[in-house]
ZAMARGU-4260 file (C-alpha; in steps of 0.2 Angstrom, whole numbers, plus 5000, padded with zeros to 4 digits):
<rodrens>
0) 5343/5589/5400 | 5347/5601/5414 | 5351/5615/5405 | 5334/5614/5397 | 5324/5611/5412
5) 5333/5629/5420 | 5331/5638/5405 | 5312/5635/5405 | 5311/5638/5424 | 5320/5655/5421
10) 5307/5661/5407 | 5292/5654/5418 | 5300/5664/5433 | 5297/5681/5424 | 5314/5682/5419
15) 5316/5690/5398 | 5320/5678/5386 | 5336/5690/5381 | 5341/5689/5400 | 5340/5669/5403
20) 5350/5668/5385 | 5363/5681/5389 | 5365/5671/5409 | 5366/5656/5402 | 5377/5657/5386
25) 5364/5652/5374 | 5357/5662/5359 | 5338/5668/5360 | 5332/5656/5345 | 5338/5641/5357
30) 5328/5650/5371 | 5313/5650/5360 | 5314/5632/5354 | 5315/5625/5372 | 5299/5637/5376
35) 5290/5629/5362 | 5296/5612/5363 | 5289/5614/5381 | 5273/5620/5378 | 5272/5606/5364
40) 5273/5595/5378 | 5261/5603/5387 | 5274/5608/5402 | 5266/5625/5404 | 5270/5633/5422
45) 5284/5628/5436 | 5271/5617/5443 | 5273/5606/5427 | 5290/5605/5427 | 5292/5600/5445
50) 5280/5585/5442 | 5291/5577/5429 | 5303/5561/5430 | 5319/5559/5422 | 5310/5547/5410
55) 5297/5562/5403 | 5312/5574/5401 | 5323/5562/5391 | 5309/5559/5378 | 5305/5577/5377
60) 5324/5581/5374 | 5324/5567/5362 | 5312/5576/5352 | 5320/5593/5353 | 5336/5585/5347
65) 5332/5571/5335 | 5319/5582/5322 | 5310/5573/5310 | 5322/5566/5297 | 5320/5557/5280
70) 5317/5538/5284 | 5326/5531/5268 | 5341/5536/5276 | 5351/5524/5285 | 5354/5527/5304
75) 5369/5521/5309 | 5372/5510/5324 | 5379/5523/5336 | 5381/5512/5348 | 5395/5501/5340
80) 5402/5519/5333 | 5404/5526/5350 | 5412/5508/5356 | 5424/5507/5342 | 5430/5525/5345
85) 5436/5519/5361 | 5448/5508/5350 | 5466/5515/5349 | 5468/5524/5331 | 5449/5522/5327
90) 5442/5540/5321 | 5425/5545/5316 | 5429/5548/5298 | 5434/5531/5296 | 5418/5522/5304
95) 5408/5535/5290 | 5418/5528/5276 | 5414/5509/5284 | 5396/5514/5285 | 5394/5520/5269
100) 5404/5507/5261 | 5390/5494/5271 | 5375/5507/5266 | 5383/5503/5245 | 5383/5487/5249
105) 5366/5485/5254 | 5360/5498/5241 | 5353/5511/5254 | 5356/5529/5254 | 5368/5534/5267
110) 5372/5553/5278 | 5387/5563/5272 | 5400/5564/5284 | 5393/5581/5292 | 5377/5574/5294
115) 5383/5558/5302 | 5394/5567/5316 | 5380/5579/5320 | 5368/5562/5323 | 5382/5555/5333
120) 5386/5571/5344 | 5368/5570/5348 | 5368/5552/5351 | 5381/5554/5362 | 5375/5568/5370
125) 5359/5561/5377 | 5365/5541/5379 | 5383/5541/5386 | 5393/5550/5397 | 5408/5557/5383
130) 5410/5562/5367 | 5423/5552/5358 | 5433/5562/5347 | 5447/5571/5357 | 5454/5558/5371
135) 5453/5538/5370 | 5449/5530/5387 | 5463/5526/5396 | 5475/5532/5383 | 5484/5546/5394
140) 5486/5552/5412 | 5488/5571/5414 | 5498/5577/5429 | 5504/5594/5436 | 5506/5605/5454
145) 5494/5617/5457 | 5503/5634/5458 | 5492/5637/5475 | 5498/5629/5491 | 5487/5627/5506
150) 5493/5630/5524 | 5493/5620/5540 | 5501/5617/5557 | 5514/5607/5556 | 5515/5595/5570
155) 5532/5590/5570 | 5540/5609/5569 | 5526/5616/5579 | 5524/5629/5565 | 5514/5635/5549
160) 5518/5626/5535 | 5510/5626/5515 | 5508/5610/5507 | 5508/5607/5487 | 5494/5598/5479
165) 5496/5585/5466 | 5484/5583/5451 | 5481/5569/5440 | 5467/5568/5427 | 5459/5557/5414
170) 5458/5567/5399 | 5442/5555/5393 | 5430/5553/5409 | 5437/5569/5418 | 5439/5562/5433
175) 5452/5571/5445 | 5464/5563/5457 | 5472/5575/5470 | 5483/5573/5486 | 5494/5586/5497
180) 5511/5585/5498 | 5524/5594/5510 | 5535/5596/5495 | 5537/5595/5475 | 5553/5585/5476
185) 5556/5569/5467 | 5549/5556/5480 | 5534/5566/5482 | 5531/5568/5463 | 5533/5548/5461
190) 5521/5545/5476 | 5509/5555/5467 | 5509/5545/5452 | 5510/5529/5461 | 5493/5533/5471
195) 5485/5538/5457 | 5485/5521/5448 | 5479/5515/5464 | 5464/5525/5465 | 5461/5522/5447
200) 5463/5506/5449 | 5475/5503/5434 | 5487/5513/5424 | 5487/5523/5407 | 5496/5520/5391
205) 5504/5536/5393 | 5508/5548/5407 | 5512/5568/5401 | 5520/5579/5415 | 5525/5597/5413
210) 5544/5600/5410 | 5547/5602/5428 | 5565/5598/5435 | 5560/5582/5447 | 5553/5573/5432
215) 5561/5580/5417 | 5582/5583/5417 | 5583/5591/5400 | 5566/5594/5389 | 5564/5591/5372
220) 5551/5587/5364 | 5559/5572/5351 | 5570/5563/5364 | 5567/5572/5384 | 5578/5565/5396
225) 5569/5560/5409 | 5576/5557/5428 | 5581/5540/5430 | 5568/5536/5443 | 5554/5543/5435
230) 5557/5532/5419 | 5560/5518/5431 | 5542/5520/5437 | 5535/5522/5421 | 5543/5504/5415
235) 5538/5496/5432 | 5520/5500/5427 | 5522/5498/5408 | 5517/5516/5403 | 5528/5529/5393
240) 5530/5546/5399 | 5526/5560/5386 | 5532/5576/5393 | 5522/5592/5386 | 5531/5604/5377
245) 5538/5618/5384 | 5526/5632/5385 | 5513/5623/5375 | 5498/5622/5389 | 5488/5615/5375
250) 5497/5599/5375 | 5490/5596/5394 | 5475/5606/5392 | 5464/5592/5404 | 5477/5595/5416
255) 5475/5613/5417 | 5457/5613/5417 | 5459/5600/5431 | 5472/5611/5442 | 5457/5624/5440
260) 5442/5614/5446 | 5456/5607/5461 | 5459/5625/5464 | 5440/5632/5467 | 5433/5617/5473
265) 5449/5610/5485 | 5460/5624/5490 | 5450/5637/5490 | 5436/5627/5500 | 5448/5624/5513
270) 5454/5642/5514 | 5445/5646/5533 | 5449/5630/5539 | 5461/5629/5554 | 5469/5612/5547
275) 5480/5606/5562 | 5490/5593/5556 | 5495/5586/5539 | 5484/5568/5542 | 5470/5581/5545
280) 5473/5590/5528 | 5475/5575/5518 | 5458/5568/5526 | 5452/5585/5519 | 5458/5583/5503
285) 5450/5566/5499 | 5432/5573/5508 | 5433/5587/5494 | 5441/5575/5480 | 5426/5564/5482
290) 5415/5579/5482 | 5422/5584/5465 | 5420/5569/5456 | 5404/5564/5462 | 5395/5579/5459
295) 5385/5578/5441 | 5395/5585/5425 | 5390/5600/5415 | 5374/5597/5407 | 5373/5577/5411
300) 5367/5567/5424 | 5381/5558/5427 | 5395/5561/5438 | 5417/5559/5431 | 5415/5542/5443
305) 5400/5536/5434 | 5407/5542/5418 | 5423/5534/5422 | 5418/5517/5426 | 5405/5517/5413
310) 5417/5523/5399 | 5435/5520/5404 | 5440/5510/5419 | 5439/5493/5407 | 5451/5500/5396
315) 5466/5504/5409 | 5480/5493/5409 | 5482/5482/5425 | 5490/5486/5440 | 5505/5475/5446
320) 5504/5465/5462 | 5514/5477/5472 | 5516/5495/5470 | 5531/5502/5467 | 5544/5508/5477
325) 5553/5525/5474 | 5571/5525/5474 | 5587/5534/5473 | 5599/5534/5463 | 5620/5539/5465
330) 5635/5535/5461 | 5651/5530/5473 | 5668/5522/5469 | 5673/5502/5477 | 5685/5508/5491
335) 5703/5499/5495 | 5691/5488/5510 | 5679/5481/5495 | 5666/5492/5502 | 5655/5506/5495
340) 5651/5521/5504 | 5631/5526/5504 | 5625/5538/5515 | 5639/5537/5528 | 5635/5517/5527
345) 5646/5503/5517 | 5641/5489/5508 | 5653/5477/5503 | 5656/5472/5481 | 5663/5459/5474
350) 5683/5463/5475 | 5685/5462/5455 | 5677/5480/5455 | 5691/5486/5466 | 5692/5507/5462
355) 5678/5505/5447 | 5662/5519/5449 | 5647/5510/5451 | 5628/5515/5451 | 5619/5513/5466
360) 5600/5510/5470 | 5594/5513/5487 | 5575/5510/5492 | 5570/5511/5510 | 5571/5491/5510
365) 5588/5488/5500 | 5604/5494/5493 | 5608/5489/5473 | 5624/5491/5467 | 5627/5489/5447
370) 5642/5490/5436 | 5638/5494/5417 | 5620/5491/5420 | 5623/5473/5428 | 5618/5469/5446
375) 5633/5465/5455 | 5628/5467/5473 | 5613/5468/5483 | 5610/5472/5502 | 5598/5475/5514
380) 5597/5492/5518 | 5605/5499/5534 | 5596/5511/5546 | 5601/5508/5562 | 5618/5511/5573
385) 5628/5495/5562 | 5639/5506/5549 | 5645/5488/5538 | 5637/5475/5526 | 5649/5462/5520
390) 5648/5446/5512 | 5662/5435/5514 | 5663/5432/5497 | 5665/5447/5491 | 5682/5450/5500
395) 5698/5444/5491 | 5711/5431/5494 | 5724/5438/5505 | 5736/5436/5491 | 5727/5446/5478
400) 5724/5462/5491 | 5729/5475/5480 | 5745/5485/5490 | 5745/5471/5500 | 5737/5477/5517
405) 5733/5464/5530 | 5733/5464/5549 | 5750/5461/5553 | 5756/5475/5542 | 5745/5488/5550
410) 5750/5483/5567 | 5772/5481/5561 | 5768/5500/5556 | 5758/5504/5572 | 5771/5497/5583
415) 5784/5508/5574 | 5774/5523/5581 | 5773/5516/5599 | 5763/5504/5611 | 5749/5514/5612
420) 5746/5516/5592 | 5747/5497/5591 | 5735/5495/5604 | 5721/5507/5596 | 5725/5498/5579
425) 5722/5481/5585 | 5706/5485/5596 | 5700/5493/5579 | 5705/5476/5570 | 5698/5465/5585
430) 5679/5474/5584 | 5677/5471/5565 | 5666/5458/5560 | 5677/5455/5544 | 5695/5460/5545
435) 5693/5472/5529 | 5680/5483/5537 | 5694/5489/5550 | 5706/5493/5534 | 5697/5510/5529
440) 5700/5515/5549 | 5718/5509/5550 | 5720/5520/5534 | 5714/5534/5545 | 5727/5531/5559
445) 5741/5531/5547 | 5734/5548/5537 | 5734/5556/5558 | 5753/5553/5559 | 5757/5561/5542
450) 5749/5575/5547 | 5751/5577/5564 | 5766/5568/5567 | 5772/5551/5575 | 5775/5560/5593
455) 5757/5569/5594 | 5748/5553/5587 | 5755/5540/5602 | 5752/5554/5614 | 5733/5555/5608
460) 5734/5536/5607 | 5738/5534/5625 | 5723/5545/5628 | 5712/5535/5622 | 5717/5521/5628
465) 5715/5526/5644 | 5698/5531/5642 | 5689/5517/5632 | 5692/5500/5628 | 5684/5502/5611
470) 5694/5515/5604 | 5689/5522/5585 | 5698/5533/5571 | 5686/5547/5574 | 5688/5548/5594
475) 5708/5551/5589 | 5703/5564/5577 | 5695/5573/5590 | 5708/5573/5601 | 5721/5578/5589
480) 5711/5593/5579 | 5706/5600/5598 | 5723/5598/5604 | 5718/5589/5618 | 5737/5579/5619
485) 5746/5593/5620 | 5752/5595/5639 | 5748/5612/5648 | 5761/5625/5648 | 5766/5631/5667
490) 5756/5644/5673 | 5771/5657/5674 | 5774/5655/5657 | 5759/5657/5653 | 5758/5675/5646
495) 5742/5685/5653 | 5730/5692/5641 | 5732/5712/5642 | 5714/5721/5650 | 5706/5730/5639
500) 5707/5748/5639 | 5720/5760/5647 | 5726/5754/5664 | 5732/5765/5677 | 5747/5758/5688
505) 5753/5759/5706 | 5762/5775/5703 | 5748/5784/5698 | 5738/5782/5715 | 5754/5787/5725
510) 5760/5767/5727 | 5776/5759/5722 | 5793/5763/5731 | 5787/5780/5738 | 5770/5771/5746
</rodrens>
């Protein structure tokens, strides 16, 4: 509709038909057809075009795109055809075959497949926002990072920084989601997906990413090896990750086009702005994104938003009650004190798993521990000064504790080194909420004796006991490594450091015995 008016206006403004055809990328015959039909409708001047309303233009366009036809042929119900094409695996060829079968049963003349397709294209172009031949509604979401970065002033560092733009697009309605991130690491990648699902108000059946390292560990068209967190996020939303083939941009052509649009309409639009913070950048991107999705599509009166709401939103899978919380996975070994270490914090594990390697899943709120895909422990994540979280039931009976280390044995060992060492070990044991929490530190003190000898350890323990009532293994280690336990050597026995350069003695200046 808009192309028709634009072309007719251009000619009425004095441009040649050849120039208009070249400018708008159409044939000269098309320009002549538009002019002839405009004159047939009585639209002879620019004033006539300015006085038109949408209804008059639509009727005129219908007459152009729907020439007289043989009424003996049964016209298909293209509203039904368009609705059926939204369903999985339904093709235009299948619908044509069903149309032919219905016509034969009622002894009516039917169009061949070529005419059937042509009339559907004309119907969808005028009445519908999309033509459902290549993309099914809500079937796929294509995602990628835009190649160009956006500069902004990082308030935390006080320096200029650059943000990456996450881009997602639903190919059927062409609606775009874009969001800036400080980096392109896995947490940003997952958060981009979660926020895109929230923006669309639903989840597509498949997600098509590029083979980036943060999402795909090993690219393979048939059996790609996905990042565990990425796969977990997809399972949480009930969608499937189908990475594009390596160096095959046509596998995600809509994402490539969305990146191009975002680069031109968002990144380029912000190029001359002074963005003073990351939240400021986020707001600018949101505003620019709304302009992109609200602008009319080329050759149509509908925008991406109206097309999405009318044609695609109802086909999306429903969102879960709460958004997915990104998690990090790692591995750890159950230590002799029935705890695993994760980011310098310690979480208890049932004693049956002593010495075993386990998987650790950590979110901002919790730490879960798995053994052979079965969860064996779960704890609230530690963020403050506390280093240990221990469940009493995870601790073994004394008689079962392997290598039979307990409080009495640690104290007996410490007493053999000296009274100060015993005081340090006893203080470490007393400070623990559950005794087994302190075993790791006690073994650390034991290792210092092996490394520095019993005399130095006892001397260092004496120093630390005189300074604090809450000694720790780390404090003891620092004293020994910095040789703070070694007595100062008498001044006369300390060898003086020779000065730099050449020095002339007293004899040179006439001093000494003959002075």
